[in-house]
N, C-alpha and C positions, 0 to 999 in steps of 0.2 A: 398412501402417503402417512412415513412414519414420524414421530416430531423425535427432537435431539434434547429438546427443554428438561431437565432434569433439577435440581435445586439452583439457585440461583447462583452463578460465580462468575462475573462482567469481568476479564481478563483485561488488564489496559492496555493496548497496541503501542503504548510509548514505551512497553517493559519490553520493546524488542528494539533494537540496534537500529538506527537511522540513518543508512549508508550513504551520502550524497556524494556525490562528484564533485570536485573543485574547478574552479574556472582553470581553462589550460593558462598554465605562465606562457608571457611573449615567447617565442622562437622554441616553445618546447611540443614534444608530439605524445609524452607521457600524463595520461590523469592521475591525478593523487585523491584520495578520497578519506572524511572525515567519519568519523562515528560514532553517537553518543545514545547514552539510554535514559529514560525518564524525561518526563517532561521540562522540569525547571533548567536541567545541561543542554534540552534539543533547543529550545526556543527563548534561550534568557536572551534580554533586550539589551545588549552587547554593539558598542562600534556606536558610526556617526548617523544622529538621527534625521531616519528619511533613507536613509542610503544601505544601513547594514546591521541586521536581527538573528540572533543564531549564528548559524553556520556563515563560515565569510564566503561571502558570492561574486566580491571581487570588483563590484562597482552598485553603482545607486539605481535600483529598479523604477523608483518612481523620483525623479531627482526633485528634491522641493515641494514633493506634491505629498510630504505626510503619510504616505501610505504605497505600502508593499505588502510581496507578498513570502509568507513564512517560506523556508524549503520543504520543497515535496520533500511526502512518505511516501514510500514505492519498496515493491516487492516481499509483503506480508506474506509468511505461509502461514496463517491464522488457522489451526486445527481444533480450537475452541470455536462452539457454537454462538455463542454469550462474549461479547468483548465491546470494550468502549473505547473513547476519544472524545478528549476535550475540546472543546472551543472555548477558546478565552475572550475574557473582558475584549471590547475592539474589533472584532471581528465581522467584516463588510459582508464577507462573500465563503461558500465553502463549495466545494466541489470533492467527491470520492464516491471512487465504482472500483469494482471488481472486474475477474474474470472467467469464467465458466468454459467448458466445453459447448463449444456449439449444440442446437439441437435440445436440449438437455434443459428443466426444470430444476430451481431453486427457490426459496420464499423465504422472507426476512422481515421480519417486523422492526421497527426503528423509535426511539421515544427520546425525547431532549428532556435531559432535569433531574428524571426517574425513570425506575426500571419499567419496561413496556410489562400489560398484563397480560397480553396475549401468549398462549405455551403451547396449545395444540394448532398442528398444521393449518393449512387453508381448503376451504373443500375447492371444487371443481369449480363453482359459480363463483366463489370469491377472488380463486384465483385469474380468471380472467377479468374481473373486473378489476383487480388492482391492474392487468397488464393494460385492459383498456382506455384506463383513467390516470394513466402515466402524468402526473404533470413537473418530469423533472427538472426543468427550469425556475420553477417558483416553488422547489420544494424548501426550497433552507429557511425562506420564510414562513412556512405553515408549519415546520419544525418547531420555529421559536416561537411562534405567537398560538399554535394549537396545541393545548395540552389533550393530549388521545394520543393511540398508537399510530403509526404509519404503515403500510407497508409495502415491500417492493419485492418486486418477481425476473427473474432472469426471462428476457421474449425470444431466447434460442439463438442470439446473434452473436454470442462470446461475450461481450464487453455489460456486464450488470453497472448502470447507473444506478446509487445508491441518493445520492445529494445531489442542488446544485442549484446556482441563480442566488442572488443579493440578496443581503434584507429586504433592502427596499429597493428605491428607483432613485432614491433622493444620497446614497450611499452612507446612509447611516450605517449605525455597527452596533454589535450587542454591547448592554450595558454592565454584563456583570458573566465570570465565566463560568461553563457547566460542564457536566459529561455525555454527551448522545452513546446513547445504551441501544445496541443493536445483537438481537435474537433470530439464530439462522433455527425455520420452523421445518424446513422438509430440503432435500437434494443434498449431491454433493459438496464436500468441501470447495471453495474457489480456489484457481492456481494461486492467485496473489490480488492485495489489496493495495490502493493508493491516492492518496488526495489530496487538496492546496488549499491553504488560509489566507485569506487576503487580509488585511488589518489596516482602521489606523494607528498608528507609530505612535504619537504620545498618549491616547487613550489606553492600546497593547500596553505602554510601558509603567502606565496607574494602575493597572489592574494587575500587571504579573508581582509587583510591589504589593502587594496586599493577600498573595495566595497563602493561605496554607498547606504546608508542605507534610507529605508522610514522614515517615523518620525509616524512611529502607534508603539504602545508599544510592539509588538511584530514584530521587525523589521524583512522586507526580503528588498534584492536586489533590486535598482530602478529599474523600468520596463522603458527599453530605447525603446523598439520596436514600429516601428512606425504603425499606423494604417492603414489596407489597405480597398482596394478595390474589394469586390467579385467579381471575372471572370465568376461564375456562379449564377445566379438569386435566392433565394429560392421559392419553389415550394409551395405557400399559404396553409399554415396549422394552426390549431389551434395549438396556443405558448400551449408549455409545462410546468406547471408552478412548479420550482424547488423547493422540498419538504424542504430544507432549506434554509437560506439564499446566496442568489447571492456573496453579499456584506460580509466580517467576521465585524460582531459586536464590537466597537471599547469603549472599558472602558472611559465612561469622564473625568476618575481623573489618569491620566499615571502614576502617583506612584505607586509603588508595585504592577502591572498588576497581574492579575488572569487568568490564563489559562483558554482556552474556556472550559468549562464542557460536556459530553455526558450522558446520560442515566445511571444510574446503576452504580455499580463498585463492583468491584471484585476481590477476593486473594486467591490463593493458596498456599494449603501446600503440599509436600510431605506423605504419611503414609505408603509405603511401605517398608523396610528395602532393605539393598543392596541384589540382586540374586535372590529376588522376583517381581513376576510382578507389574509394576510398578504402583500403585497408588494413585491418587489426592485426595484432600479435598478441593473442589471449593465453595466457599461460594459466592451467588449476593445478592448484597445489593440495595434496591430501596427505594427512598420518598417515606411518606405517600401518596404523591400525583399520584405518577406514578400508585401505588398497587389501589389505588382508581378508574383511571381512567381506567384499564382494568380488569377485575376478572379473566381473564387468559392468560398463558402465553407460549410458546415453546423455550426448548434450545437446543442447538448445541454443540455439542463437537467435532472438526475434527482434523484429522494427515495428516498435508503436509511434503511429501516427495520432498523437491525440484530438480528441471533440478541438473541432474551429484550426485544427493545424490546416491552414489553404481552405481547402470548400468542405473536409470531412464535418460532419456533422454530432460523430459517437467516434470514442477511439475506434482503431481499426487495428491490429495487429496482423503481420505478415512473419511467416518462419522461411529464415533460411536456410536450404542446402546446401549442399558444395556445389552446385552448379545452376541452382535457382530460387527463387524466391515463391512461395507456398502457402494456405491459409488452411488451417484445419477444420477439414470437412468431417470427419468421424472423431467421435469422443477416442482417439487412442492417438494419442500426443508420440508414440514413434515413428506415426507416420511421417512427422516432422520435424524430426529431428537431422541436427547439424551431421552428427557421427551417430549410430543406432548399436548399440551393444559391442564398444567395443574393449579391449583389453585395458583393465585399470592400470594404473600406473601411480606412484609417488607426484610427479609431475607430468602433463599433458598438455600440448601446445598445439595450437588451433589457429589458423590465419588467414578468415573469409576476407574474402573479397566482396564487397556492398554492390557493384554495378554501377552506382551511381557517385558521384561526388561529394566532398563532404557539405561544398555547397548548393549542391542539388538536396540532399537530405536537407540541412538546414532550412530550405525554403519550406518544409512540409512539416517544420517541427518535429523531425523523425527522432528517435530514443532507440537505442540499441541497448538489449538486454541479454542476459547468460545464463543460464542453470542448466544443471545436471542432475543425473538419478545417486541418490548417496545407497549406504549400504544394505541399508532396509527396505529398499527398493521405492522411496518416497521422491519428490521430485523438490530440490533445492535449487531458489528463485533466489541468485545473488544479485539479482538488481539491475539497473544500467549501470551500463560500463560505457557507454559515450554518449 
């Protein structure tokens, strides 16, 4: 295996737009979305104490309990092999996972509060030890309390779970905010990343007020980690060129910043009635330049059953074909596309039927995702659409 790590350049995951589906208004079948960039805007402690924080969710997560989940982040196409996530003060639990093609191998090293020292890929024995010794349900408390590198590897099943569990059984929370650093040591880039934080609301709000922010138009907490010297030399390889800039582009005029955009825009409407199998009307809109750059495109519609969605202990993904649900058995996503290699156009419409009613799907906490292939052949995950 070759290594991806060169000079350390950990890219903030918060510099990608968090696209969150807002609660469906009463009597409406059209979902709306909110998008913000930078931790300061994404998770500002606004709203009614104990009920709303960051994005409006339309109701109390834990009424009167002083604890709630921050809005999930999902759908990231992180091509950078070194990235970071901010874990704020007041965090009680943290869930973080990614998705890889089945029957493939990927290895990562994580460290809380400072950059990991490991840069070389794992040996076969180390990979096996990391796989057999996995204890995800207690990994969050170990990350916070152990000042060491932590290895996470893909078991070949699709979902790659990085972090899980509570800080402790007493529902304690972190005393200060720190960055979690992630470095990919080997393997192909993951399809997407997603995660969720549960916080003590008053402690989180107090910690947020003390954060020192970067001067970016999309502020993140200042990164106070000290550079580290790798303990293991990097095996000489041809560096992998990232497919997106390793440093987010900052507008030259910081007034009224515009959030970074990703190719294509997607709107979703529910066109089925209560009691009928869920049917969605999905519209993909692209620019003339995007269409001109690619005569053909492919589209994917997937259902995610999250861990603990009823009896599932890990995330499970199903892909919608026109007439059936399938799983990805080979590392060839075209085999599970809803529409494969179709003629591209500025506006493309799709009306998949999900076979089950909305109530049936919600019983399993099912989420529907949408993605397509852009002009350079890369997969673009537009995130959750239902």
